[in-house]
N, C-alpha and C positions, 0 to 999 in steps of 0.2 A: 835800700841797704841790703847787701847780700848776706845771707846766713852762711855760717861756716858748716860745711859738711864733714862728718867724720871720715877719716881716711883709713881704709883697711889695707894693711900691708901684708902681702903674701910672702911668707918666708920660704926660702929654698928647702928642698927635701932633707938635706943633711943638717939642717939647723937644729940646735939643742932643744928647741921646743918640741919638735917631732920626735926626737929620741926619748924625751921624758914621757910623752904621750904613749909611745909604743911600750915602754917599760911598765907603765901603769896598767895598760890593757892586758899585758902578759901576766902580771901578778894577779890581777882580778880573775882571769880565766883559770889560773892554776889553783887559786883558793876555792873557786866554785867546784872544780873536779874533786879536790880533796874533801871538801864538805860533803859532796854527794856520796863518795865512797865510805866515809865514816858513818853517814846516815844509813846506808844500805847494810853495813856491817852490823850496826845496832839492831836494825829491823830483822836481820837474819837470825840474830841470837834470841830475840824475843819470840819470833814466829818462824822457825826454820821450815823451809820447803825444799826437800832434797831434789836435786836435779837429776834426771835419768837421761843419760846420753845414749846414743844409738848403739855404741859398743857394749854398754852394760846390758841393754835389752837383749843383745845377741847371746850374752852369757847367762841370762836368766834360765832357771831350770824349771821344768814342769813337775813341781813337787807333788801334784796329785797322784802320780804314779808311785812316788816314793812312799806316800802314806798307804797306798794300796798294798805295796810290797810288805810294809810293816804289819798290816792286818793279815796278810797271807802267811807271814812267818809265824804269827801267833796261832793261826789255824793249824799249821804243821805241828807246833808244839802240843797243841790240844789233842790232835788225833793220835800222836805217838804215845801220849800218856794215857789216853782213853777217857777223856772228859765226859761226864754225864752218865757213864755206864753204871756207876753206883747209885745214881738217882733213878734212872729209867733205862733199861736196855734198848727200848725203841728209840728214845731220844739220843742215846749214845751212838746207836748205829746210824741214824739219820743225819747226825752231824759228822762224826768221825769217819764213817764209811759212806757218807753222802755229800753234804754241802761242803765240808772242808776239803774234799777231793779236787776242788777247783784250784787249789793253791799252786801246785807244781805246773799244771798246764798254763796258767796265766803267767807264772814266772818265765816259762819258755816262750810265750808269745811276746813278752816284753823284751827279752834278750834277742829274739828273732827280729823284732822291729828295729832295734838299734844295730843289728848286724848288717843291715843293708847300707847305711851310711859308712860303716867300717869298710865294706868292700868298695864303695864308691871312692874312697880316698886311699885305696890300696893298703889298708891297715890290717889285713888278715893275719899276717905273721905276728904282729904285736898282740892281736886279740887271742890267738891260739897260745902264744907264750904266756900271756897273763892267766888265762883260764887253766892252762896246763899246770902252771906253777901253783895256782890255788888248789887244784885237785891233788897234786903231789904233796903239798904241805899238810892238808887235812887228812889225807890218807896216812901220812906218817904219824900224825897225832893219834889216830884211831888204831894204829897197828897193835898196840898193847891189848886190845879187846878181842882180836880175832887170830893173831898169830899163834898164841898158845894152844889154840884148838886144832891147829894144822898138824897132821901126822907126818912124820918123816918118811913118807912113801910116795910112790908115783901118783896115786890118787890124791894125796895131800898136796903135792906140788900142783896138780891140775886145779884143785880147789883154790889154792892161793892165786894162781894166775887168773882164774875166773873172777875172784873177788876184786883183784886189782883192775881187771878190764871192765867189769860191770859196775863196781863201786860198792863199798861197804855201807850197809844200812841206807841212810839218807843221802850219802854221797853219790848214789846212782844218778841223781839229778845232774850233777856236774859232768860225770862221765857221759851221760846221755846227751848233754848239750854239746860236748866236744864232737861226738859222733854226728849229731845233727848239723853242726857247723860244717863238718867235712862234706856231708852230702849236699848241702846248699852250695858250697864252693864248687863241687863237681857238676851240679846241674844248673848253675845260674845262667848259662847261655841258652838254655832251652826255654820255650814259651812258658810264661808264668802260670797260665791257666792249666797247662798240661801237667806241670810239676805239682800244682795244687791238687789236681784231681788224683794224681798218684799218691800224694800224701794223705788225702782223705781215705782212699781205698786201703792204704796201709793201716790207718788207725782202725777202720772197720774190721780189718782182718785181725788186729790185736784184740779187739773186743770179742770177736768170735772165738778166738783161741781161749781167752779167759773164761767165757761163759761155758764153752765146751768142757773145760777142766772143772769149773765149779759145780756144774750140773752132771758131770760124768757121762757125757754123751757116748763116749767110747769106753764103756765100763770094762774093767779088768783087762786092759790092753796096755801096751807100751805107749801108745799114743795118748791114753788118758793120763798116765804118769808124766809124760812130757808136757801136756797142756796144763798140768797143775804146778809146774815150776814157775814161780813168780817172775823171774827175770826173762822168761821166754816171751811174755807179752808186755812186760814193763821194761822196755829197753829203748835204745836210741832209735831203732827202726820203727817200732809199732806205736810209740808214744811220744818220744822227744822230737823226732823229726817232723811229724805232722803238725804239732803246735808251734814249734820253732819256725817252720816254713809259713804257717798262717801269719805270724807276726812279720816275717820278712815280706810276704806278699802284700800285707796291709801297708807297709812302709813304701814298697816299690810302686804301688799303684795309687797311694794316697787315698785308699778306700775309706778311711775314717772321716774324711772331709765330706763325704756324701750323706752322713747321718748326723742327727742332732742328739744331744744328751738325753732328751726326753724319749726319743725313739729307742735308743739303746737301753735305757732303764726299763722300758716296757718289755723289750725282748729279753733282758736279763731276768726280770721277774718271771716271765713265762718259762725261760730256761731253768731257773731254779725250781719252779714248780714241777717241771718234768723230771729234774734230777731227784727231787724228793720222792716222787712217785716211783721212779726206777729203783731208788734205794729201798723204799718200802716193799716193793715187789721182791727184792732179794732177801730182805729181812724175814718176810712172811712165808717164803717158800722153803719148805722143809728139805728140798733136794739140794739147796745151796749150802755148801759147807766150807766156803773159802772167802777170803777178803776180796774186795772189789776195788780195783784202781781205775780201770778203763770203762767209764760210763759213756753210753751213746750221747746222753744229754750234754756232756761236756763240750761237744763240738758246737753247740749253739750258745750255751751260757758263757763260756770263757771268752771267746772273741767279743761278745756283746758287752761284757763287763769291762774288758780292756778298752774298747772304743769309747764307751760311755764315760769312764773315768778320765781317759786321755783328753777327751774333748772338754772336760771341765776347765782345764788349763789354769790351775792354781800355780802361779809363778812365784819363784823364790830363788835364793842363791845358796850354793853349797849342796853337798850330797850326804850330809850327816845322817839323815833319816834312812836313806838307802843303805848306808854302811851298818846302821843298827839292825836293819832287817837281815842283812847277810850274816852278821855276827850271831844274832839269835838263832838263825837257821843252823849254822855250823856247830855252835857250842851246846845246844840244848840237850843233845844226847849224852854228852859228857856230864852235864848237870844232873840229868835223870839217873845215870849210872851211879853217880856219887851220892845222891840223896836216897835212892830207893832202899838200900839196906838199913837205913836208920829211921825211915818214916813209914808209918802204916796209918794213913789218914784218909784213905779213900781216893779214888781216881780223880774226882773233881777238885778237891782241895790240893791234891798232889799236882795237878796240872797248873793250878794258880801259883803254887810255890815254885815249881820248876820254871814257869814263865818269868816270875819276878826275879829269881836268882839269875836266870839267863840274861835278863836286861841289865842287871848289875855287872855281870861278867862281860857283856857286850860293850858296855861303856868303857871298860878297861881295854878291850880289844880295839875299839875305835881309836882311842888315843895311841895305842901301840902301833896301829897301822899307818900312822903318820911317818914313822921311821921305817917300818917294814911293810911295804905296800902289798907284798905277796900274800899276806894272811887274810885279806878281805878284798 
């Protein structure tokens, strides 16, 4: 007796059975994708992990330099108020006339470093427009403090032109940076090591002029009076250009990549030691009767500190810290002038008060600069 075998019927492709099967598979796949996305969304809310794209990495800022600039701005405030002089004249001199003198040279190195990429993208005109506008704005702010002292004579007119060209009080730094930028623009086609050598020689010449004046090498002569004029050695040629070009040269040659943070911290410590010794020599020498801006040790310690801090590479977004440092630098003299007639609390406490008030005013200026970018 023959057994009956089951008969499997193969349906054509367009048969309703196949259509129902395809619909079922499509719905199943869609539900899986939706369930996956919902699960990932819940997971992200519980344990968020920010994704860093390549473009965001490119826009990250090396905020280690921003915090350095903030510390340098605080040093400038302290030396202008005369911190520690009421506690100890030696300590006051070694800080205000010694260690804190690293501030402006490092500012110049930082600006010189970033001037190289500006020239690479043909942005010199924009750079000079921005720095020039900054200088004109703050020069206008401080007009009230020096214009009343100008006599309506030819000598008074010459003095006014000199102040505008060199810079009033702390604004000499911005005027010097403009002059330094013009020199770099003029000499950028020359071999870098040749220009660097010239810049170093100019700084040494400025140091020589300053010491010749402070120690009255040419006693009772016109040359001695000339050497004792501060802006003769503290200007764009003998101070600003040398350090500005050092920063430019570091950027152009990528010199900072050849050193580690530890190496530069060791050099910085040695340089600070030499700076303190040089300052102490000036403090203890009875023949010195002037302030000191141009120290030989600055040529060693300032580039070392810049490279060391730069190589730490603390990345972040935004430049608010840098704006605070600029605001504190520009406004602290206004704060000092406003508070000095009403406070007699000693130079150290005064420096702290001026710094705190300057930070408060700086916060307002930073907010204001979002609408008026020319102020910072």
